[in-house]
C-alpha positions as CSV (number, residue, x, y, z in Angstrom):
1,X,102.0,114.2,86.0
2,X,104.1,113.1,83.1
3,X,107.2,111.0,83.7
4,X,110.7,112.4,83.4
5,X,113.7,110.5,82.0
6,X,115.1,110.6,85.6
7,X,111.9,109.0,86.9
8,X,112.0,106.3,84.3
9,X,115.7,105.6,85.0
10,X,115.1,105.4,88.7
11,X,112.2,103.0,88.4
12,X,114.2,100.8,86.0
13,X,117.2,100.8,88.3
14,X,115.1,99.8,91.2
15,X,113.4,96.9,89.3
16,X,116.7,95.7,87.9
17,X,118.5,95.9,91.3
18,X,115.8,93.7,92.8
19,X,116.1,91.2,89.9
20,X,118.5,91.7,87.0
21,X,117.4,88.5,85.3
22,X,114.5,87.7,83.0
23,X,111.8,88.2,85.6
24,X,113.1,91.7,86.5
25,X,113.3,92.6,82.8
26,X,109.7,91.5,82.4
27,X,108.8,93.9,85.2
28,X,110.6,96.7,83.4
29,X,108.7,95.9,80.2
30,X,105.4,96.0,82.0
31,X,106.4,99.3,83.6
32,X,107.3,100.7,80.1
33,X,103.9,99.6,78.8
34,X,102.2,101.6,81.5
35,X,104.4,104.6,80.8
36,X,103.7,104.6,77.1
37,X,100.0,104.3,77.6
38,X,100.1,108.1,78.4
39,X,100.7,110.2,75.3
40,X,102.2,113.0,77.5
41,X,104.9,110.5,78.5
42,X,105.6,109.7,74.9
43,X,106.0,113.4,74.0
44,X,108.5,113.8,76.8
45,X,110.6,110.7,76.2
46,X,110.5,110.9,72.3
47,X,110.1,114.6,71.3
48,X,109.9,115.6,67.6
49,X,113.7,116.3,67.4
50,X,114.6,112.7,68.4
51,X,116.9,110.8,66.0
52,X,117.1,107.2,65.2
53,X,119.2,106.4,68.3
54,X,119.4,108.9,71.1
55,X,120.9,107.9,74.4
56,X,118.6,109.2,77.2
57,X,120.4,107.6,80.2
58,X,123.2,105.1,81.1
59,X,123.1,103.6,84.5
60,X,126.5,104.0,86.2
61,X,126.0,101.0,88.6
62,X,124.1,98.5,86.5
63,X,125.3,99.5,83.0
64,X,121.9,99.5,81.3
65,X,121.1,102.2,78.7
66,X,117.8,103.8,77.8
67,X,117.4,105.0,74.2
68,X,114.7,106.9,72.3
69,X,114.3,105.9,68.7
70,X,112.4,107.7,66.0
71,X,112.2,106.5,62.4
72,X,110.7,108.9,60.0
73,X,110.5,106.4,57.1
74,X,110.3,102.7,56.6
75,X,113.3,100.8,57.9
76,X,114.3,97.1,58.1
77,X,117.0,95.5,60.1
78,X,118.7,92.2,59.6
79,X,118.4,89.4,62.1
80,X,120.4,90.1,65.2
81,X,120.8,89.5,68.8
82,X,122.3,91.7,71.5
83,X,125.4,89.6,72.0
84,X,126.1,89.1,75.7
85,X,123.3,91.5,76.6
86,X,119.5,91.8,76.5
87,X,117.1,94.4,75.1
88,X,113.5,95.6,75.7
89,X,111.7,97.2,72.8
90,X,108.7,99.3,73.9
91,X,106.6,100.6,71.0
92,X,105.4,104.2,71.4
93,X,104.1,105.3,67.9
94,X,103.4,103.4,64.7
95,X,103.9,99.6,64.4
96,X,106.9,97.4,64.2
97,X,106.7,94.0,62.5
98,X,109.1,91.8,64.5
99,X,110.3,88.4,63.3
100,X,112.0,85.9,65.7
101,X,114.7,83.6,64.4
102,X,116.5,80.4,65.5
103,X,120.0,79.3,64.6
104,X,120.2,76.4,62.2
105,X,124.0,76.4,61.9
106,X,126.5,78.1,64.1
107,X,129.0,80.6,62.9
108,X,132.6,79.6,62.4
109,X,135.7,81.5,61.1
110,X,134.8,80.2,57.6
111,X,131.0,80.7,57.6
112,X,128.3,83.1,58.9
113,X,125.7,81.6,61.2
114,X,122.5,80.6,59.5
115,X,119.0,81.3,60.9
116,X,115.4,80.5,60.2
117,X,112.3,82.6,60.9
118,X,110.1,81.0,63.6
119,X,107.4,83.7,64.2
120,X,106.3,87.1,63.1
121,X,104.2,89.5,65.2
122,X,103.3,93.2,65.5
123,X,104.5,95.5,68.2
124,X,101.8,98.2,68.6
125,X,101.8,101.3,70.7
126,X,102.1,100.3,74.4
127,X,103.6,96.8,73.6
128,X,106.9,96.1,75.2
129,X,108.9,92.9,74.5
130,X,112.0,91.5,76.2
131,X,114.7,89.9,74.1
132,X,117.0,88.0,76.5
133,X,120.6,87.1,75.7
134,X,121.0,85.3,72.4
135,X,117.4,85.7,71.3
136,X,117.4,86.6,67.5
137,X,115.0,89.0,66.0
138,X,114.6,91.5,63.1
139,X,112.3,94.6,63.1
140,X,110.6,95.9,60.0
141,X,109.0,99.3,60.1
142,X,106.9,100.1,57.1
143,X,106.4,103.8,58.1
144,X,107.1,106.3,60.8
145,X,107.6,104.7,64.2
146,X,108.9,105.7,67.7
147,X,110.1,103.5,70.5
148,X,111.9,103.4,73.8
149,X,114.5,100.7,74.0
150,X,116.5,99.5,77.0
151,X,119.8,97.6,76.5
152,X,121.5,95.7,79.3
153,X,124.8,97.4,78.3
154,X,126.1,99.9,75.8
155,X,125.9,97.8,72.6
156,X,127.9,100.4,70.6
157,X,131.0,99.0,72.2
158,X,130.2,95.3,71.4
159,X,131.2,93.4,68.3
160,X,128.0,91.7,67.0
161,X,127.7,88.6,64.8
162,X,126.2,88.5,61.4
163,X,123.4,86.0,60.5
164,X,122.3,84.6,57.1
165,X,118.7,83.8,56.7
166,X,117.5,80.6,55.0
């Protein structure tokens, strides 16, 4: 039987209540990989009308948010982290080329932080990757893609830093 958003939220809540740290997030990512292995689950979580950032659920107790993302065309993001939070990207359709970065110079009031690429890899359907606090990354989508993303908190309310690549 296909999963519902409520089922997904309940399982994520249980896993993160047991361990809200990196190990618990890794368990959530593994669960998301299992969920997205079933095309029926993808169709329920990311239906055709999904936009680029649709909030599916926000946990009142723990604060985490579950989003569905659907990109109809190519899209590239600049290097970023999730500020004081974490995120899990779980690829559903298409592929995302992800590049990880490391800081080479901190940001100051006078200058933007500088970063350097350290590794590039593909997220394919069923892949789920945890980005813990402060981990820098930048997705590149060369065509239509869909994913489920979980953020540790509502990032729309957080001021985020800018990074300059070398």
